[in-house]
VEXDREN-2710 file (C-alpha; in Angstrom, 1 decimal):
% VEXDREN-2710
k/r/px/py/pz
1/MET/0.1/0.1/-0.1
2/ASN/1.1/3.2/-1.1
3/ILE/1.0/6.3/1.6
4/ARG/1.0/9.6/0.5
5/LEU/0.9/12.3/3.0
6/ASN/-2.1/14.6/2.6
7/ARG/-3.9/17.0/4.8
8/ASP/-6.4/14.4/6.3
9/LEU/-3.4/12.1/7.2
10/VAL/-2.1/15.4/8.9
11/SER/-4.8/16.7/10.2
12/GLY/-5.9/12.9/11.9
13/GLY/-2.4/12.4/13.7
14/VAL/-2.9/16.3/15.0
15/PHE/-6.1/15.1/16.9
16/VAL/-4.4/11.9/17.9
17/ALA/-1.5/13.4/19.2
18/ALA/-3.9/16.7/21.4
19/GLY/-6.3/14.1/22.8
20/ALA/-3.6/11.8/23.9
21/ALA/-1.9/15.3/25.7
22/PHE/-5.5/16.1/27.0
23/ALA/-5.7/12.4/27.9
24/VAL/-2.7/11.9/29.8
25/THR/-3.0/15.4/31.4
26/ALA/-6.1/14.4/32.7
27/SER/-5.2/11.8/34.2
28/GLY/-3.6/13.3/36.7
29/TYR/-6.5/15.4/38.0
30/ASP/-9.0/13.0/40.2
31/ILE/-11.8/11.7/37.5
32/GLY/-14.5/10.5/40.0
33/SER/-17.0/9.2/38.0
34/ALA/-20.5/10.1/35.7
35/SER/-22.2/11.1/38.6
36/GLU/-19.3/13.1/41.0
37/MET/-17.2/14.5/38.1
38/GLY/-13.8/15.3/39.1
39/THR/-12.0/17.8/37.8
40/GLY/-9.9/15.3/35.4
41/TYR/-13.2/14.1/34.2
42/PHE/-14.3/16.2/31.2
43/PRO/-10.6/16.8/29.8
44/LEU/-10.4/13.2/29.7
45/CYS/-13.5/12.6/27.5
46/ILE/-12.6/15.3/25.2
47/GLY/-9.3/13.9/24.7
48/ILE/-10.4/10.3/23.9
49/LEU/-13.5/11.8/21.8
50/LEU/-10.5/13.7/20.2
51/ALA/-8.2/10.8/19.4
52/VAL/-10.8/8.7/18.3
53/LEU/-11.8/11.3/15.7
54/GLY/-8.0/11.6/14.7
55/VAL/-8.2/8.1/14.1
56/PHE/-11.8/8.4/12.2
57/VAL/-9.9/11.5/9.9
58/ILE/-6.8/9.0/9.5
59/ALA/-8.6/5.8/8.6
60/GLN/-10.8/8.0/6.1
61/ALA/-7.6/9.1/4.7
62/LEU/-5.7/6.1/4.0
63/ARG/-8.9/5.2/2.2
64/SER/-9.6/7.6/-0.3
65/ASP/-7.4/9.3/-2.4
66/ILE/-9.0/13.0/-2.2
67/GLY/-7.0/15.4/-0.9
68/ALA/-3.6/13.2/-1.7
69/GLU/-1.6/16.5/-2.6
70/SER/1.7/16.8/-0.6
71/VAL/1.0/19.1/2.3
72/ASN/2.9/22.5/2.3
73/LEU/4.0/23.4/5.6
74/ARG/4.4/27.1/6.3
75/LEU/7.0/27.0/8.9
76/ARG/7.1/31.0/9.3
77/ALA/3.2/30.2/10.1
78/VAL/4.1/27.6/12.9
79/LEU/6.7/29.8/14.4
80/LEU/4.6/32.3/14.7
81/ILE/1.9/30.6/16.1
82/LEU/4.2/28.9/18.7
83/ALA/5.4/31.8/19.5
84/SER/2.2/33.6/20.5
85/LEU/1.4/30.9/23.0
86/LEU/4.7/31.8/24.4
87/ALA/4.2/35.6/24.1
88/PHE/0.7/34.9/26.0
89/TYR/1.9/32.9/28.8
90/VAL/4.5/34.8/29.5
91/LEU/2.9/38.6/29.2
92/LEU/0.0/37.8/31.2
93/PRO/1.2/38.1/34.4
94/ILE/2.9/41.4/33.6
95/LEU/0.1/43.2/31.7
96/GLY/-2.8/41.3/31.7
97/LEU/-5.6/39.8/30.2
98/PRO/-6.4/42.7/27.3
99/LEU/-3.0/44.2/26.2
100/SER/-2.0/40.4/26.2
101/THR/-4.7/39.1/24.9
102/PHE/-4.1/42.1/22.2
103/ILE/-0.6/41.6/21.4
104/THR/-1.2/37.0/21.2
105/PHE/-3.5/38.4/18.6
106/VAL/-1.6/40.6/16.7
107/ILE/1.6/38.3/16.9
108/ALA/-0.4/35.2/15.6
109/ALA/-2.5/36.8/12.9
110/LYS/1.4/37.8/11.5
111/ALA/1.2/34.2/10.4
112/ASP/-0.6/35.4/7.4
113/PRO/1.7/37.6/5.7
114/GLU/-1.3/39.5/3.3
115/THR/-3.5/40.6/6.1
116/PRO/-3.6/44.0/6.4
117/LEU/-2.1/45.5/9.4
118/THR/-5.2/48.1/10.1
119/GLN/-7.6/44.8/10.3
120/ILE/-5.0/43.4/12.4
121/VAL/-4.6/45.9/15.0
122/ALA/-9.2/46.5/14.6
123/ALA/-9.8/42.6/15.1
124/GLY/-6.9/42.3/17.8
125/ALA/-8.7/45.6/20.0
126/GLY/-12.2/44.3/19.3
127/LEU/-11.0/40.4/21.0
128/ALA/-9.2/42.5/23.7
129/ILE/-12.4/44.3/25.3
130/ILE/-14.2/41.0/24.6
131/ALA/-11.8/38.9/26.3
132/TYR/-11.7/41.6/29.3
133/LEU/-15.6/42.1/29.7
134/LEU/-16.2/37.9/29.2
135/PHE/-13.5/37.1/31.7
136/VAL/-13.0/39.6/34.1
137/VAL/-16.6/41.4/34.4
138/ALA/-19.0/38.8/33.4
139/LEU/-17.5/35.6/34.4
140/GLY/-15.6/37.1/37.2
141/LEU/-12.3/35.5/37.1
142/PRO/-9.5/36.5/39.1
143/ILE/-6.9/37.4/36.1
144/GLN/-5.9/40.4/36.5
145/ALA/-7.2/43.1/34.2
146/PHE/-3.8/45.6/34.2
147/PRO/-1.4/44.8/36.9
148/ALA/1.2/47.3/35.5
149/LEU/-1.5/50.3/36.4
150/LEU/-2.0/48.2/40.0
151/SER/1.7/48.5/41.5
END
């Protein structure tokens, strides 16, 4: 059997890897039971479902010739997305939720070099406002909005 790398095969592999990561991480928490769910119950179920979905996507990719073109991996885009996640992790305690969200969005959006900077800034500002209103104001999560201004 000649296996060609295609988008569905790669997507399925990503689903299986992410699902396995969720399931392994969740197993470190209290699972509980269906009637008394622990903190790890939901992530474990989601991880298992995601991994099973990935297996189905891989199986479909192996049976089908549709989408059998080679995968074009854009290294710049992958690195910018990973950099944006790292930036959010580092900047959240320093700059707070709105500014960290904005900077993270701008870094991630630059993965597509064709997107105009004005659209990136406008969408990033909108996302930062929505994140603040949703997580800090509406849900009352203990995330500092502007820690640099408080010190």
